Short mmCIF file of the C-alpha atoms (twelve columns), coordinates in Angstrom:
data_MODEL
# 
_entry.id   MODEL 
# 
loop_
_atom_site.group_PDB 
_atom_site.id 
_atom_site.type_symbol 
_atom_site.label_atom_id 
_atom_site.label_alt_id 
_atom_site.label_comp_id 
_atom_site.label_asym_id 
_atom_site.label_seq_id 
_atom_site.Cartn_x 
_atom_site.Cartn_y 
_atom_site.Cartn_z 
_atom_site.pdbx_PDB_model_num 
ATOM 1   C CA . MET A 1   -1.883  45.481 -16.125 1 
ATOM 2   C CA . ALA A 2   1.872   45.304 -16.561 1 
ATOM 3   C CA . TYR A 3   3.494   42.130 -17.801 1 
ATOM 4   C CA . ILE A 4   4.648   40.481 -14.545 1 
ATOM 5   C CA . ASN A 5   7.573   38.067 -14.752 1 
ATOM 6   C CA . ASN A 6   8.378   35.158 -12.417 1 
ATOM 7   C CA . LYS A 7   4.702   34.400 -11.929 1 
ATOM 8   C CA . PHE A 8   2.743   31.281 -12.846 1 
ATOM 9   C CA . CYS A 9   0.729   32.164 -15.931 1 
ATOM 10  C CA . TRP A 10  -0.505  28.883 -17.411 1 
ATOM 11  C CA . HIS A 11  -1.079  25.218 -16.570 1 
ATOM 12  C CA . GLY A 12  -1.289  21.960 -18.464 1 
ATOM 13  C CA . ILE A 13  -2.198  18.344 -17.861 1 
ATOM 14  C CA . ILE A 14  0.096   15.793 -19.443 1 
ATOM 15  C CA . SER A 15  -1.929  12.587 -19.597 1 
ATOM 16  C CA . THR A 16  -1.192  9.106  -20.872 1 
ATOM 17  C CA . ASP A 17  -4.878  8.954  -21.872 1 
ATOM 18  C CA . PRO A 18  -6.096  12.461 -22.798 1 
ATOM 19  C CA . GLY A 19  -9.597  11.207 -23.632 1 
ATOM 20  C CA . LYS A 20  -10.026 9.672  -20.193 1 
ATOM 21  C CA . ALA A 21  -8.581  12.809 -18.558 1 
ATOM 22  C CA . GLU A 22  -10.916 15.017 -20.591 1 
ATOM 23  C CA . ALA A 23  -13.960 13.082 -19.380 1 
ATOM 24  C CA . PHE A 24  -12.765 13.047 -15.769 1 
ATOM 25  C CA . TYR A 25  -11.944 16.733 -15.378 1 
ATOM 26  C CA . SER A 26  -15.124 17.903 -17.101 1 
ATOM 27  C CA . GLN A 27  -17.187 15.745 -14.694 1 
ATOM 28  C CA . VAL A 28  -15.290 16.457 -11.468 1 
ATOM 29  C CA . LEU A 29  -14.468 20.168 -11.814 1 
ATOM 30  C CA . PRO A 30  -16.649 23.065 -13.033 1 
ATOM 31  C CA . TRP A 31  -14.862 22.859 -16.376 1 
ATOM 32  C CA . SER A 32  -16.116 22.730 -19.934 1 
ATOM 33  C CA . VAL A 33  -14.091 21.370 -22.858 1 
ATOM 34  C CA . ARG A 34  -12.975 23.610 -25.700 1 
ATOM 35  C CA . LYS A 35  -11.286 22.544 -28.930 1 
ATOM 36  C CA . GLN A 36  -9.131  25.174 -30.592 1 
ATOM 37  C CA . GLN A 37  -6.920  25.164 -33.663 1 
ATOM 38  C CA . MET A 38  -3.286  25.662 -32.642 1 
ATOM 39  C CA . GLY A 39  -1.050  25.839 -35.681 1 
ATOM 40  C CA . GLU A 40  -1.605  22.588 -37.595 1 
ATOM 41  C CA . ASP A 41  -2.978  20.779 -34.527 1 
ATOM 42  C CA . THR A 42  -6.231  20.897 -32.562 1 
ATOM 43  C CA . ALA A 43  -5.639  21.685 -28.888 1 
ATOM 44  C CA . THR A 44  -7.966  20.726 -26.035 1 
ATOM 45  C CA . PHE A 45  -8.569  23.280 -23.280 1 
ATOM 46  C CA . PHE A 46  -10.589 23.296 -20.082 1 
ATOM 47  C CA . ALA A 47  -12.533 26.488 -19.364 1 
ATOM 48  C CA . ALA A 48  -14.254 27.873 -16.266 1 
ATOM 49  C CA . ALA A 49  -16.208 31.127 -16.110 1 
ATOM 50  C CA . ASP A 50  -15.659 31.371 -19.876 1 
ATOM 51  C CA . VAL A 51  -11.864 31.545 -19.422 1 
ATOM 52  C CA . ASN A 52  -9.381  28.891 -20.528 1 
ATOM 53  C CA . ARG A 53  -7.666  27.486 -17.422 1 
ATOM 54  C CA . ALA A 54  -5.526  24.569 -18.636 1 
ATOM 55  C CA . HIS A 55  -4.823  22.307 -21.589 1 
ATOM 56  C CA . VAL A 56  -4.513  18.537 -21.819 1 
ATOM 57  C CA . MET A 57  -2.163  16.623 -24.110 1 
ATOM 58  C CA . LYS A 58  -0.226  13.379 -24.474 1 
ATOM 59  C CA . PRO A 59  3.311   13.084 -23.074 1 
ATOM 60  C CA . PRO A 60  5.957   14.258 -25.544 1 
ATOM 61  C CA . MET A 61  7.691   10.856 -25.415 1 
ATOM 62  C CA . GLU A 62  7.144   7.274  -24.269 1 
ATOM 63  C CA . GLY A 63  7.615   6.526  -20.584 1 
ATOM 64  C CA . VAL A 64  6.552   9.938  -19.245 1 
ATOM 65  C CA . PRO A 65  3.820   9.474  -16.595 1 
ATOM 66  C CA . SER A 66  0.721   11.642 -16.257 1 
ATOM 67  C CA . HIS A 67  1.398   14.875 -14.381 1 
ATOM 68  C CA . TRP A 68  0.449   18.526 -14.119 1 
ATOM 69  C CA . ASP A 69  2.653   21.102 -15.830 1 
ATOM 70  C CA . ASN A 70  3.008   24.644 -14.457 1 
ATOM 71  C CA . TYR A 71  4.317   27.518 -16.567 1 
ATOM 72  C CA . LEU A 72  6.408   30.262 -14.972 1 
ATOM 73  C CA . ARG A 73  6.453   33.470 -16.990 1 
ATOM 74  C CA . VAL A 74  9.994   34.744 -17.562 1 
ATOM 75  C CA . GLU A 75  11.366  37.733 -19.430 1 
ATOM 76  C CA . ASP A 76  13.712  35.716 -21.633 1 
ATOM 77  C CA . VAL A 77  13.316  31.939 -21.947 1 
ATOM 78  C CA . ASN A 78  16.865  31.404 -23.221 1 
ATOM 79  C CA . ALA A 79  18.465  33.421 -20.434 1 
ATOM 80  C CA . ALA A 80  16.221  31.907 -17.735 1 
ATOM 81  C CA . THR A 81  16.969  28.384 -18.959 1 
ATOM 82  C CA . ALA A 82  20.694  29.068 -18.939 1 
ATOM 83  C CA . ALA A 83  20.461  30.449 -15.387 1 
ATOM 84  C CA . ALA A 84  18.480  27.402 -14.248 1 
ATOM 85  C CA . LEU A 85  21.202  25.082 -15.564 1 
ATOM 86  C CA . GLU A 86  24.086  27.146 -14.197 1 
ATOM 87  C CA . ASN A 87  22.550  27.036 -10.721 1 
ATOM 88  C CA . GLY A 88  22.096  23.282 -10.509 1 
ATOM 89  C CA . GLY A 89  18.968  22.522 -12.520 1 
ATOM 90  C CA . THR A 90  18.650  20.216 -15.512 1 
ATOM 91  C CA . GLN A 91  17.039  20.710 -18.913 1 
ATOM 92  C CA . LEU A 92  14.260  18.422 -20.122 1 
ATOM 93  C CA . VAL A 93  13.128  20.479 -23.123 1 
ATOM 94  C CA . PRO A 94  15.337  23.179 -24.703 1 
ATOM 95  C CA . PRO A 95  13.942  26.632 -25.513 1 
ATOM 96  C CA . THR A 96  11.339  26.032 -28.193 1 
ATOM 97  C CA . ASP A 97  8.865   28.203 -30.110 1 
ATOM 98  C CA . ILE A 98  5.188   27.189 -30.098 1 
ATOM 99  C CA . PRO A 99  2.171   29.218 -31.330 1 
ATOM 100 C CA . PRO A 100 1.406   30.752 -27.881 1 
ATOM 101 C CA . GLY A 101 5.006   31.791 -27.241 1 
ATOM 102 C CA . ARG A 102 8.401   30.331 -26.307 1 
ATOM 103 C CA . PHE A 103 9.030   27.759 -23.587 1 
ATOM 104 C CA . SER A 104 11.485  25.307 -22.074 1 
ATOM 105 C CA . VAL A 105 11.236  22.665 -19.354 1 
ATOM 106 C CA . VAL A 106 13.789  22.504 -16.545 1 
ATOM 107 C CA . THR A 107 14.011  20.805 -13.177 1 
ATOM 108 C CA . SER A 108 15.115  22.088 -9.800  1 
ATOM 109 C CA . PRO A 109 18.129  20.442 -8.083  1 
ATOM 110 C CA . SER A 110 15.770  17.950 -6.402  1 
ATOM 111 C CA . GLY A 111 14.085  17.080 -9.709  1 
ATOM 112 C CA . ALA A 112 10.839  19.117 -9.687  1 
ATOM 113 C CA . ALA A 113 9.966   19.965 -13.312 1 
ATOM 114 C CA . ILE A 114 8.718   23.397 -14.310 1 
ATOM 115 C CA . SER A 115 8.072   25.074 -17.670 1 
ATOM 116 C CA . LEU A 116 9.574   28.495 -18.348 1 
ATOM 117 C CA . PHE A 117 7.379   30.525 -20.674 1 
ATOM 118 C CA . HIS A 118 7.125   33.869 -22.410 1 
ATOM 119 C CA . GLU A 119 3.821   34.542 -24.152 1 
ATOM 120 C CA . ALA A 120 3.794   35.818 -27.695 1 
ATOM 121 C CA . ASP A 121 1.024   38.177 -26.536 1 
ATOM 122 C CA . GLU A 122 2.475   40.273 -23.727 1 
ATOM 123 C CA . THR A 123 -0.947  41.801 -23.004 1 
ATOM 124 C CA . ALA A 124 -2.106  38.439 -21.633 1 
ATOM 125 C CA . GLN A 125 -3.283  38.576 -18.027 1 
ATOM 126 C CA . ASN A 126 -3.804  35.912 -15.405 1 
ATOM 127 C CA . ALA A 127 -7.454  34.931 -15.012 1 
ATOM 128 C CA . PRO A 128 -9.014  36.118 -11.740 1 
ATOM 129 C CA . ALA A 129 -9.613  33.587 -8.974  1 
ATOM 130 C CA . ALA A 130 -12.964 31.812 -9.255  1 
ATOM 131 C CA . ASP A 131 -14.386 28.319 -8.875  1 
ATOM 132 C CA . GLY A 132 -12.566 26.185 -11.409 1 
ATOM 133 C CA . GLY A 133 -9.606  28.557 -11.451 1 
ATOM 134 C CA . ILE A 134 -6.032  27.895 -10.375 1 
ATOM 135 C CA . HIS A 135 -5.898  28.909 -6.725  1 
ATOM 136 C CA . TRP A 136 -2.265  28.220 -5.813  1 
ATOM 137 C CA . VAL A 137 0.899   26.423 -6.927  1 
ATOM 138 C CA . GLU A 138 3.387   24.987 -4.446  1 
ATOM 139 C CA . LEU A 139 6.634   23.065 -4.564  1 
ATOM 140 C CA . HIS A 140 6.876   19.795 -2.635  1 
ATOM 141 C CA . SER A 141 10.627  19.265 -2.447  1 
ATOM 142 C CA . LYS A 142 12.941  16.447 -1.402  1 
ATOM 143 C CA . ASP A 143 15.688  19.061 -0.855  1 
ATOM 144 C CA . ILE A 144 13.935  22.272 0.084   1 
ATOM 145 C CA . GLU A 145 17.058  24.316 0.880   1 
ATOM 146 C CA . ALA A 146 18.706  23.497 -2.446  1 
ATOM 147 C CA . ASP A 147 15.508  24.214 -4.377  1 
ATOM 148 C CA . LEU A 148 14.842  27.534 -2.627  1 
ATOM 149 C CA . ALA A 149 18.432  28.637 -3.288  1 
ATOM 150 C CA . TRP A 150 17.949  27.633 -6.952  1 
ATOM 151 C CA . LEU A 151 14.733  29.652 -7.282  1 
ATOM 152 C CA . LYS A 152 16.474  32.712 -5.863  1 
ATOM 153 C CA . SER A 153 19.687  32.470 -7.864  1 
ATOM 154 C CA . SER A 154 17.963  31.518 -11.131 1 
ATOM 155 C CA . PHE A 155 14.844  33.725 -11.082 1 
ATOM 156 C CA . GLY A 156 15.227  36.148 -8.179  1 
ATOM 157 C CA . ILE A 157 12.371  34.523 -6.252  1 
ATOM 158 C CA . THR A 158 12.632  35.212 -2.532  1 
ATOM 159 C CA . THR A 159 10.884  33.578 0.422   1 
ATOM 160 C CA . GLU A 160 9.070   34.364 3.641   1 
ATOM 161 C CA . ILE A 161 8.588   31.635 6.261   1 
ATOM 162 C CA . MET A 162 5.172   30.845 7.708   1 
ATOM 163 C CA . ASP A 163 5.116   28.448 10.665  1 
ATOM 164 C CA . MET A 164 2.528   25.711 10.190  1 
ATOM 165 C CA . GLU A 165 1.633   22.499 11.985  1 
ATOM 166 C CA . MET A 166 3.388   20.335 9.363   1 
ATOM 167 C CA . GLY A 167 6.543   22.469 9.545   1 
ATOM 168 C CA . PRO A 168 7.924   25.641 7.957   1 
ATOM 169 C CA . TYR A 169 5.996   26.798 4.891   1 
ATOM 170 C CA . HIS A 170 7.847   29.045 2.455   1 
ATOM 171 C CA . ILE A 171 5.903   31.802 0.680   1 
ATOM 172 C CA . LEU A 172 7.499   32.470 -2.718  1 
ATOM 173 C CA . LYS A 173 7.690   36.094 -3.812  1 
ATOM 174 C CA . SER A 174 8.813   37.992 -6.879  1 
ATOM 175 C CA . GLY A 175 9.430   41.487 -5.583  1 
ATOM 176 C CA . GLU A 176 6.311   42.289 -3.560  1 
ATOM 177 C CA . GLU A 177 4.170   39.840 -5.554  1 
ATOM 178 C CA . THR A 178 3.292   36.482 -3.968  1 
ATOM 179 C CA . VAL A 179 3.692   33.783 -6.611  1 
ATOM 180 C CA . GLY A 180 3.384   30.445 -4.795  1 
ATOM 181 C CA . GLY A 181 4.613   28.306 -1.932  1 
ATOM 182 C CA . ALA A 182 7.128   25.608 -1.072  1 
ATOM 183 C CA . ILE A 183 7.361   22.896 1.556   1 
ATOM 184 C CA . THR A 184 9.403   19.815 2.314   1 
ATOM 185 C CA . GLY A 185 7.748   16.840 0.589   1 
ATOM 186 C CA . MET A 186 6.004   14.713 3.205   1 
ATOM 187 C CA . ASN A 187 5.273   11.640 1.060   1 
ATOM 188 C CA . GLU A 188 8.436   9.531  0.946   1 
ATOM 189 C CA . GLN A 189 7.162   7.682  -2.121  1 
ATOM 190 C CA . ALA A 190 6.481   10.823 -4.164  1 
ATOM 191 C CA . PRO A 191 9.156   12.654 -6.159  1 
ATOM 192 C CA . SER A 192 9.744   16.379 -5.910  1 
ATOM 193 C CA . MET A 193 6.931   18.142 -7.767  1 
ATOM 194 C CA . TRP A 194 4.950   21.334 -8.182  1 
ATOM 195 C CA . LEU A 195 1.391   20.779 -6.933  1 
ATOM 196 C CA . THR A 196 -1.425  22.710 -8.642  1 
ATOM 197 C CA . TRP A 197 -4.438  23.625 -6.460  1 
ATOM 198 C CA . ILE A 198 -7.861  24.126 -8.097  1 
ATOM 199 C CA . GLN A 199 -10.518 26.239 -6.394  1 
ATOM 200 C CA . VAL A 200 -13.923 24.551 -5.937  1 
ATOM 201 C CA . SER A 201 -17.096 25.649 -4.154  1 
ATOM 202 C CA . ASN A 202 -17.408 22.463 -2.057  1 
ATOM 203 C CA . VAL A 203 -14.330 20.276 -1.646  1 
ATOM 204 C CA . ASP A 204 -16.327 17.444 -0.036  1 
ATOM 205 C CA . ASP A 205 -18.585 17.177 -3.089  1 
ATOM 206 C CA . THR A 206 -15.532 17.307 -5.359  1 
ATOM 207 C CA . ILE A 207 -13.845 14.452 -3.481  1 
ATOM 208 C CA . SER A 208 -17.012 12.404 -3.864  1 
ATOM 209 C CA . ALA A 209 -16.989 13.102 -7.600  1 
ATOM 210 C CA . VAL A 210 -13.295 12.152 -7.830  1 
ATOM 211 C CA . ASN A 211 -14.089 8.737  -6.333  1 
ATOM 212 C CA . THR A 212 -17.180 8.282  -8.503  1 
ATOM 213 C CA . HIS A 213 -15.341 9.011  -11.752 1 
ATOM 214 C CA . GLY A 214 -12.297 6.811  -11.240 1 
ATOM 215 C CA . GLY A 215 -9.887  9.166  -9.508  1 
ATOM 216 C CA . GLN A 216 -8.078  8.667  -6.241  1 
ATOM 217 C CA . VAL A 217 -7.842  10.661 -3.004  1 
ATOM 218 C CA . HIS A 218 -4.364  10.802 -1.452  1 
ATOM 219 C CA . GLY A 219 -4.275  11.195 2.326   1 
ATOM 220 C CA . ASP A 220 -6.833  12.859 4.535   1 
ATOM 221 C CA . LEU A 221 -9.068  15.835 3.944   1 
ATOM 222 C CA . MET A 222 -7.340  18.827 5.553   1 
ATOM 223 C CA . GLU A 223 -8.719  22.014 7.047   1 
ATOM 224 C CA . VAL A 224 -6.227  24.820 7.698   1 
ATOM 225 C CA . PRO A 225 -7.575  27.870 9.557   1 
ATOM 226 C CA . GLY A 226 -7.431  30.961 7.399   1 
ATOM 227 C CA . VAL A 227 -6.473  28.920 4.317   1 
ATOM 228 C CA . GLY A 228 -9.310  26.534 3.531   1 
ATOM 229 C CA . ARG A 229 -10.552 22.951 3.293   1 
ATOM 230 C CA . MET A 230 -8.505  20.875 0.886   1 
ATOM 231 C CA . ALA A 231 -7.396  17.486 -0.385  1 
ATOM 232 C CA . VAL A 232 -4.778  16.035 -2.727  1 
ATOM 233 C CA . VAL A 233 -6.257  13.820 -5.441  1 
ATOM 234 C CA . ALA A 234 -5.311  12.170 -8.733  1 
ATOM 235 C CA . ASP A 235 -7.093  11.706 -12.033 1 
ATOM 236 C CA . PRO A 236 -7.626  8.148  -13.388 1 
ATOM 237 C CA . THR A 237 -4.404  8.339  -15.429 1 
ATOM 238 C CA . GLY A 238 -2.287  9.331  -12.389 1 
ATOM 239 C CA . GLY A 239 -2.032  13.124 -12.636 1 
ATOM 240 C CA . VAL A 240 -1.861  14.500 -9.072  1 
ATOM 241 C CA . PHE A 241 -3.422  17.861 -8.136  1 
ATOM 242 C CA . GLY A 242 -5.111  19.564 -5.191  1 
ATOM 243 C CA . VAL A 243 -8.652  20.846 -4.684  1 
ATOM 244 C CA . ILE A 244 -9.463  23.576 -2.198  1 
ATOM 245 C CA . THR A 245 -12.435 25.508 -0.919  1 
ATOM 246 C CA . PRO A 246 -10.779 28.683 0.379   1 
ATOM 247 C CA . ALA A 247 -11.592 30.018 3.807   1 
ATOM 248 C CA . ALA A 248 -14.179 32.792 3.773   1 
# 
């Protein structure tokens, strides 16, 4: 498989209490915990179907709340970061080398944070969809037009509109490849953010497990014809994500 740029390739959980998050995710999702040496540190990964799906770590500085972190693969982290800033984004973390590759963290004009990443191993491939895998990533934006223009001018990501009951839904594409979605944020209290959706075999059972193990369910369970049955939830430390049982 060719190395495909402008596609989400990795995901992380930034948690104010990694131990609590580790227990929660391994009980609620079909995930097992793996410890792996990463340079001089020991990294914690979650795996499903014997494939690493995400990592969990403490915030890099005090005051950063728990959240999910999505990594967009780019050809050149320095150039992509510069383009993001030139087109109205802001920089949270400058281009930095880590054992798996090179990354930076930038925000869209409305403030949605995203990591730009280029793997050291360019033969790396996205894991196939499966229960416990990352099903979809979508932007919930407080300024959708500004953010879509930023994605296009910074990374060449284009959009196709899908009419849905809650309003226009924007399919994000890199060339002919579908890479995610975007929608106007509907929760007035929530900031702009990228929402990570995890595939599960039975979303109702997963919601029950979320409640049992100290998480929280945000809003109602949703069923979208042709898409699936889904809900937005949070782990006990506040990290928000989605769970979905895709339509057959």
